[in-house]
N, C-alpha and C positions, 0 to 999 in steps of 0.2 A: 295541623295538629294530629297526633297519633302515629306519625311515621317514625321509623327507626333512624338514628343519625349517628355518624362518627365524625369527630372534629378534633382539632387541636387549638390550643390557646397559647398566647405568648409566655405566660407563667401559670403554673398550677400548684395548688396546695394539696391535690389529691395524691395519695400514695399509689404507685403503680404496682401491679401484681408482680411478685418476685420473692425468692428465698423462702417459699412455702407459705407466705402470707398473701391472702387475697387482697385485691385492690379496694380502695375506699369507694363508697357510693355517696350520693348526695344530689345537689341540684346546681344548675347553671342558669342564671336569669339575665335576660337582656331587656331592653325597652320594649321589644315587640313579642317576646315569648319566653318560655321556660322549658328546660330539659331536665328530666330525671336521669341522672347518670347511674348506670348499672355496672360499669366496668371501665378500668383504665389500664392500658398496657403500653409497653415501650416497643418501638419498631425502628429499624434502620432502613433508610432509603438511599440507594446508590444514586449519585449525581452524574457520573461519567465525566469524560474529559480530564481525568486525572485528579478531579476535586475529591476531597474526603467525603465519605457518606454523612448523611444528616441523621441524627437521633431525634425521633419524634415520639412524643407522649400522646397517644390517641385515646380519647374519651369516647365511650359508646353509651347510647341510651335511647330515650324516646321523648319526642316533643309532646308535652302535656298541656301546653297553653300557647295560643297564638302561633307565630311563625318565627323562624330563626333566619336572620340575614347575615351572610358572610361579612366579616370585618367589623361586626358590632362589638361595642364594649360590653363586658359581662361581669357578673358577680358570682363567685364560686363559694358554695357552702358544703362542707363535708358533713355527712350524716353522723349523728351522735353514736352510731354503732361502732365508730372507730375506737371509742373508749373501751368497749368490750374486747375488740381485737387486740388493742394494746395490752390489756391484762392477760389475754391468752398467749400473746407472743412472749411477754416477759416470763410467764410461768413455764413456757416451753424450755427456755434456757435453764431455769431452776430445776425442772424435771430432768433434763438431759444430764445435769451435774449430779442430781440425786440418784439417778439410775446407775451411773458409773460408780458412785459411792457404795451402793447396795449390791450390784451385780458383778462389778469388777471392771478393770481397765480395758477389757476387750470390747466394751460397749461403744459402738459407733453409730452415728446418725445415718439412716438409710433413706430418709424422706420425711417430709412433714407437711401438714396443712394447718394453717392458722386462720380462723375466721371469727366473726362475732360470737358464734355459738360454742366453739370448742377449740381444743388443740389436739391434733392427731399426730402421733410420732411413731415412726418406724425405726427399729434399732436392731443391731446385730446381737443375737443371743440364741443359743442352741436349744433351750428348753422353755416350757411354759413358765412364765413368771408367777411364782406362788402368791397366794393371798397374803402370806406373812411378809413376803418381799415387797408387794405392792403397798402394804400398810406402812412399812418402814420408809419407802420413798415418799408417800403422802406425808408422813410425820416430818421428814426433813424439809419438804417444801413448805408445809404450813408453819414450821418453826421460822423459816426465813420470812414468811409473810408476817408473822407475829412480831418479828424483830424490826419490821418496817425499814428495811435496808435501802439506802439510796441507790439509784441506778445511774451509772456513769456511761457516757458515750464520747469517744474521741477518735479522730482520724489520725492514723499513724502509718508508717511504712510497713508493708506486709512482712518483710524479712525481719524487722525489729520485733514486731508483734509476735511472730512465731517463736521467739525465744522464751516467751512466758510458758512455764511448764503446764499450767492448768488449762491453757487455751484450747478450745474445741473448734475445729473447722470441719466442714463436710469433706470426707475423703474423695479425692479426685476432682474436686471443684476448682476451677481456675479463678483466681482473685486478681484484682488490679494491683498496681504497685503501691498505691495508698488505699488502705482499708479502714473501715469503721469498726472499732472495737467496743463491744458492750460488756461492761463489768458490773456485777451486782454486789454491792457492799464494799468495794475498794476502788479508789481512784485509779484510772489507767496509768497515770504518771507514776504512782508508787509501784505498780507492777513492773513497769519498764525500768525503773531505777534499780531494781534487784530481781530480775526475771526468774532466777533459779531458786528463789526462796521457797522452801517447801510449805511455808505457811499459806501460799497462794492456792494450794490445792483445796482449801476450804471455800473457795469462791467460784462462782459460775462466770466464766469469761468466754466470749465467742466473737467471731467475725459476724457482723449482721448489719444490714441496711434498713431493717424494719422499724416499725413504730413501737415505743415502749412507754411504760408508766414512769413517773419520777421516783416513786418509792414503792417498795413491795407491799406495804400495808394497803395500798389502793386495791389490791387483788382480793382481799378479804378472806377468801377460802378456796381450797383446791381439793378435788376428788377425782379419782379414776372411775369411769363408768363402763369401760370395756378393755379387755385384754384378749388378743387373738393372734393366730398365726397368719403371716402374709405369704411367706415362701420358706424354703428350707433355710434354717439359720436366721430367719428374720421374724421378729414379733412386732405387733402393733398395739400401742396403748392409746386410749382416748380419754382426755380429761376435761373437766368443766370448772369454771371459777365463779366467784361472787355469788349472786343470788341463785344462779342455777345450781351451784354446788350445794348451797344451803337447802334449797328445795329438795334435792335428791336425798340429803340427810334427813330432813323432816319427813319425807315420804317413807323412808326406811324405818324411822322410829314408829310411825303409825302402823306399818305392816308388822313390825315386831310385836306391837301391842295386840294386833289382831291374832297373830299366831299364839300368843300367850293365852288370850281369851279362848281360842279354839281348843287349847289343851285341856280346858275344863269341861268341854262338851262331851256328852256320852250318847251312844246310840245312833239313830238314823240321821241326826242333825250334823254329825261330824263330816261325812263325805260332802254334803252340800256346802258347808263352810269352807272346806278345803278347796273345792272347785271355785268358790268366790275369791279366795285368796290367790289362787293360781292365776285367775283372770286378771286381777289387779296387778300382780307382779309382772305379767306379760305386757301390760300397757303403761307401766311406770318406769321412769328413768331412775335407777338406783346405783349407789356406789358399789363397785365390784366386791369389795370385802364384805360388806353387810349382806349383799345378795347371796354370796356363797354360804354365809352362816344361816341365812333364812332357808336356803335350799336344804341344808342339813336338818334343820328343825322341821321343815315341811315333810321331808322323807320319813322322819320318825312318826309324825302324825298320820301319814298315809299308811304306814305299816300297821299302826294301831287301828286305823279304820278298816283295813283289810281283815284283821283278826276279828274285829267286832262284826263285820259283815258276814264272815264265815260262821261265826257263832249264831248270829241271827238267822242265817239261812238254815242251819241245822235245826234250830228251835222252831222255825217256821215250817220246815218239812215235817217235823214231828207233829206239830199242831194240825197240819193238813191231813196227815194220815189218820189222826183221831177223828177229824171231821168226816173223812171218807167212810169210816166205820158207821158213823151216825147216819150219813146219807144213804148208805146201802141198806141199813136196817129199816129206814123209813121210806124207802123208794116205793112209789106207786107202780103198778104193772098194768099195761094196756095190751091186750092180746098176747099176754105172756112175756112182754118186753118191759124190763125195768126202765122207767123214764127218770133220769137223775139230772136235774137242772138246778144250779146253785151258784151264788157268788161266794168266793173263797177268801175275800179280803186282800191283804197285801201278800203278793207272791210273785215269783219270777216264772218264766216259761218252763224251765226244767222241772220246777216243783209242780206246776200245773199238769205237765205231761205225766209225771210220776203218779199223781192222783188219778188221772184218767186211766192210765194203764192198770192201776190197782183195782179200780172200780170195774173196768171192763173184764178183767180176768176172773173176778170173783162173782160177778152178777149172773154169769151164764149167758143170758140174752139181754142186751142193754143198748140204750141210746142215751148218750151223756153230753151235757153242755155245761161247761164251767167257765166262770169269768174271774178275773182278779185285777187288782190295781198295782201299778208299778211306775214310780216317777211321774205321777199325775196322769198317766195314760191307762186305758182299759185293754186288758188282754182277753182274748176269746179263744176257747179250745173246745172242739166237738170230736166225739169218738163214738163209733157204733160197732157192734159185733157183726160177723159175716152173715148171720141169718137175717139181720135187719137190712143189710145191703141187698140181700136177695128179695126183699119186699119193696125194693125201689127207693129206699131212704138212704141218702148219702150225707156223710159229715160235711163235705164241701158245700153242698146245696144249703145245708142248715146255716153255716157260717155266712154265706153270701146273703141269705135272707135276713139275718138278724143284725149283721155288722152296721148297716146304715143307721140303725137306731142310736148308736153311740158315736155317730159321725165318722165311721170308718169303713173298712172293707176287709175282705179276706177270702180264703178258699183253700183247697188242698185236695187230698186223695179221698176216695169214698170212705175209707175206714177211719181217717183222722184228718182234721183240718184246723187251721189257725187263722185268727184275724186280730184286728185291733181297732181302737178308736180313741177319740180325745174327750168325749163327753161323759165324764165319770158320773154325773148326776143321773144319767139314764141307764145305769148298769142293771138295776133291778127290773126295769121295764124290758130290757133285752132278755133277761132270764125268763120272765113271764111269757114273752113272745115265743121263745124257743120251746117252752113246754107246750104251748098251744099249737105250734107248728107240728110238733111230733105227735101229739094226740090226734090231730086231724088226719094225719097220714097213716097212723096205726089203727084207725077205725073207730075211734070213739066220737 
């Protein structure tokens, strides 16, 4: 048990990887053991001696119970995820048709990947597909889903099938003499009876050997979640169906509501709410069209927040300057040196520096220690005049001595030094300690 295994069976109900669709997964059970099948692929083995090669369907997986004996009878069960893959494969055909309808006849399939989670489709197109174009494609596909169209499959000769005007085939792909035709909404026999009828351009018709739903209504819903460039002249779109598409729409609705609520927030709370919304958007799968609209709304909010922050900064700077006047007027002097230690409230480093410079230039001889809060953190700034440095008192030493009180550290030049910490509750204690440190060294 636990070993990896590759094996073949006389008959299999597992779909083999091909045509852009991943293989089925599931289980194979014998009387003595059980295998989790993780992949199925087709291989050709040469026999030699002029005999034709043998086509083999090889299953790979891991033994999860007991042991597996060659030649045993077995029961094969395909995982229910095949249902999701079928929905995604059928919607790929519908999307291919709708992309041609919206973007033009030049659209050709350049690659695809269909699995239980998504459909990923590469197409020839020289420009980014606009949000408006993506919305039109989605509308066409969802109309086909709402109409609950039947899905027809029939094997016919390739040459005959190619006469159908609307038929899509992968350019450069080699097909066998007899091909399987998938037609959504119109029986293949009717298409073949009048292959040049322009009415058939309304239907999605392709060569395909993959698995599909019986009716388009089973798909429930379709949305694009990504559009990007792959190479020059090649774009990639990724879509989701069913519950995953509905979840993307529900999440988008919830985010739109958050953006609308954020529009009513004033002051300092707006930047924080914007940051929260950006974080949620980055972690949430959203439809491309709604996401683009949300980015526009978010940009407007961010611009409004910038203006508000600039206005607040100007107002805060003015308030700080008023407070510096008060501090200077009430400063105690020790040995002829003005000792100015104070907590300045909410402020940024540039504002704190401006306050220090103002005090130092006007005080004559001064030792200054200012603190402030910003974003839940403590800012520390110390400044001394040249004569104070001459007495052996340095700004860097003061910050180093006091910063640990607020759970931080700092340092700098003798004339000005900066620090920070995380314990806002102890900011007043730090201010008192700075004053005591200065008085002791200035001789009181």
